[in-house]
N, C-alpha and C positions, 0 to 999 in steps of 0.2 A: 457099057458106061465106064467113065473114068473115076477112079478112086485113088486118093493118096493114102498110103499105108506106111506106118512105121516099120522099118526093117532092121532096126538096131538103135543103140543110143544115139540120139540126135541125127538119125538117118531116116529120110523119107524116099519112097519110090512111087512113081505113078503107075498104077495097074489098070488094065482093061478087064472089067469084071461083068458078069451077067446082071442085067437089070433085075431087081427083086421081083419075085412072084408073090401074088397076094391071094388071099381067100378069107372067108369068114368076116371077122371084124378088122381086117387089115386095111390100111390106107397107103396108097402109093403117092409119094410126094416128089415133085421136082424141086430140088434144093435151090434157094436163092441167096441166102446169107448164112454164114457160120461165124460166130464169135469165138476167139481163142480164150479159153479159161485157164486159170492157174493149175487146175487138176490135169488138163491136157498137157501142160508144160511139164508136170511131174512125170507123166508117162514118157514124154519126149526126152527129157534129160536124165531120168533115173530108171526108167523102165518099170516103175511100180509106184503104187501108193499102199503102204502097209503090206497086207497079204495079197493085194490085187496086183498080180505080176503079168506083164504083157507077154503073150505068146505070139511071136512075130511070124508072118506079117499081120499087122492089126491096124484098123482104121479108128482113130480117135475123133473127138468132137461131139458135143452134146447141146451147145447153145445154137439154135438156128431157127430159120423160117423158110417157108416155101409155098408152093401151089399144089393143091390136090389134083392129080391127073387120072386117078382110078381108085375105085373103092370096092371092097369085098361085098359079098352077098348079104352079110349080116349088119352092115353099117347103116345107121339110121340118122345120125346127127351131123354128119359131114358129107358134103357132095363135091363132085368134080367142079373145079374152078374156085373153090374156097381158098382163101389165103390164110395160112395157119402159122402159129408159133408152136415150137416143139416142147412138150413136157417129156423130158428124157426118161422118166421113170415109168416102168410097166409092172406094177404090183400084181400079185395073183388074185387078190380079192377074196381069198378063201381062208387064209391062215389066221391064227389068233391075233396077230398084229393088225392085219387089215380089218378084221371084224371089230377090233377095239378102237378104230379110228386112227391107226398109225400105219398107213400104207407105205410111208417113206422108210419104215424099218421092217417091211415085209420080209418074212423068212425065205421067200422064193423070188425076191425082187430081181428083175432084169433092168439094166440101166444102159442107156445109149452111150457107146464109146468106152464102156467099162470092160476090161479084159474078161473073156469067156462069157460075156453076156450078150449085148447087142452091138454089132459093128457100128462105129460112129458115123456122123453125118458129113464127113469130108468126102462126099461122093455126089455125083450128079443126081442120083435118085436114092430115095430112102423109103423103107417100109416101116410103119409104126402102127400099133393098135389105135383104134378110133379114140380111145380114152386119152391118148397122148397127143391129140391134135386139138389145138385151141384156136378156133376161128378168130380173126382179128378184124377190127373196123376198117372200112374202106379208106379212111383218111390216115391210117397208120402205115408207116413205111416198113419194108422188110428189115431194115436196120433196127428200127425201134422194136419190132417184134422179136428179134434175136436177143434183145436185152431183157425180155420178160423173165426168162429162167434165172439168170444171176440175180436180178432184182428180187425175185420171189424168195431167195434165200435170206436176204436182209429183212424182207417183210416178215418172214417166219421168225427170224431171230428176235425182232422187235415184239412180235406177238407173245413170245415166251416170257418176256420181261414185264411183270406187273408193276404198275405205278410209275410209268414213264412220264405222264403229264406233269409238267412243272419240275421234273428231275434234272440232275446234272449227269453228263455222261462223256466218256471218251471213246473215240474210235482209233485203234492202233493199227495203222496200215490203210493207206488211201488209194489202193488199187480199185478195180471195178466193184468188188464186193464191199470194200470199205466206203467208197463214195455212195454206193447204193444204201449202205447202212446209215450214213449221215442223212441222206434224204428221207429214209424211213423214220428216223428218229425225229426229224423236223416235223414230218406229218403226224407223228404220234404225240407231239406237244412237248418234247424235251426242251427245257428252258435254255440250257447252255451246253454246247458240244465242243469238246477239245479233240483235236486230231493230230496224229503224228505220222510221219513217213520219212524215208531216207532219200526221197526224190522230191526236189523243190517244186517241180511242175505239178506233182500230185498234191502237194500241200496247197498250191494255188487253186487247184480244182476243189480241194476240201473247203477252202474259204468260200468259193463261189457256191458250193453246195449247202452251206449253212453253218460251218464251224466258226465259232467266235474267236478261237485261238488255235494256232498251228505251231508245231515244232519239229525240227529235224534232229533225231537222236545222234546223228553223226557230227553235228556241230554245236549242240547245246544239251544241257541236262534237262530233259523233258520232264522228269519227275519233279525237280525243284521248280521248274516253270509252272507246271500245273498246280502244285501245292501252294505256290505263291498266289495264284489266282483263287484257289479254293482250299483254304488252310485245313479244314476238317476232312477233306477228301471227297471223292465223287460217289454218286449213288450207283452208277453202272459203268462198266468198261466192256467194250466189245472188241475182242482181239481178232483182227482180220488179216493177219499176215503170216501166221504160223511160225513165229519166231520165239525162241526161249527167252531172249532179252525182253520181248514185249510182254510175255507172261509175268516176268519178274517186275516190270514197270507197273503192270496192271495191279498187282497185289499192293504195291507201294502207294499208288494214287487212289485206291478205293478207301472209303470211310468204313469204320466198323459196321458190320451188317450189310455191306455193299455186295453187289453181284457181278461176277465175271462170266461173260458169255464167250465161249471159245468157238469162233466162226471159221477162222483160218485153218488150213490143213498143214500141220508140221511136216517137215521133210524127214524127221526121225520118228520112230515108233514110241519113244519114251521122252517125256518132259518132266521137269521137277519144279517144286515150289519150296519156298522157305516156310516149312510147316509151322514154325513158331509164330511167324507173322500171320500166316493164314488162319491158324487156330485162334490166336489172340483177337484178331479182328472179326472172327466168325464169318469169314467170306463164303458166300454161296457160289458154287460153280455150276454153270449150265452149259452142257455141250449142245451144239446145233448140228443136226444131221440133215443136210440138204434142205428141203422144204416140205411142208405138209398142207395141201389145199390152199396155197397162197398164190398160185399162178394168175388166177382171175383178178385178185386184188392188185398184183403187180401190173397187170395189163391196164387196169383202171388208172393207176398212178401215172403211167406213161400217157394214156389217152387224155388225162386231165392236165397234162403239162407239168406235173410235180417232179418228173424225172425226164431229162432231155437227152437225146442221143448225142447232140453236139458237145455236151459236157463230158460224156463218157468215151466216145469213139475218137481216138486221136490218129489212128492209122488205118488205111484201107488198102487191101491187096486183091489182085485177081486170083482166081483159083490156081492158076499155073504158078503163082508166086508163093504158094503155101509154105515151102521150106524156108524162104526168106522171112516170112511173117513170124514163124515160130522162133527163128534165130533172134529176131529183134526182141520179141517178148521175153525169151529166155534170158537175154542179157540186159534187159531193162534199158535199152538204148533209146535215145532221142525223146526222152520224156514220155514213153509209151504208157498209156493207161489201158485202153481196149483196142486191140487190132481186130478188124472185121474183114472177112474173106467174102468176095463177091463172085457169083457164078454167072453173072450177066455178060 
């Protein structure tokens, strides 16, 4: 089978590799769609995320969908021919984190496309444990199914924030996770959503998603703009771009007692806060680690039409154009929000 692998910083090479062998609870999947995630781009452009360092050559990619073509002898809930979305996490199910209901922070977690864990899904075929295969409805497209995983992160972030109904909130960064966050907040009953991004096309998508106010920090003072609308500050801020300046803006626009959720992945290992302002306001900080049991909820949102692929997916590439797709996303060209790779 063919697999695209990273061979260096911003370097891809097409490899011919053996089709995965399966046994036990393994499922063999013919890959149909793969969405490019910001974390994939980190590995592409920097070769790492924190302590997770790429050992070349390595296949990235963890947002995807496909068709089951074979199953292991122990598989009971998935059958050949099923159309599935991928849950990229494969927890052990035995450690104290798993047993306490936190499989997303499993001490022995293996994650699709994460260095030294599971080779990613930028391959024609993929093997995953049965628990990582989420059957999708007959009327759901493969593109929609590939959005389930990134949407589940926003659904999880919203679930960690208590008291969203009737609240005010900001989403800083309107990429795929940010737009998913806006939709999740709308569904959760948030009264007013304020959104920022440095790309105007993404702000337009934020407005269509449900934000009542949008601002570009490159051309305006977004802190003053939001405080003009809500003088006392906001109840919640969801930082979805991984930028220091967004964290600074978040503390400034939150009201005393407000909550900051850090959803985006910073490029650096250290960030800072104005501790005087953070302390005086008694700001709560909630870190968000991927998702926890929210894939099915995300799938239901897509099935019900609360999140649409047309709003998220702006660019489509064939598998052979994978390097061009990553270059476009890396450089934020052409108003890209989500680039989708097709194996058809």
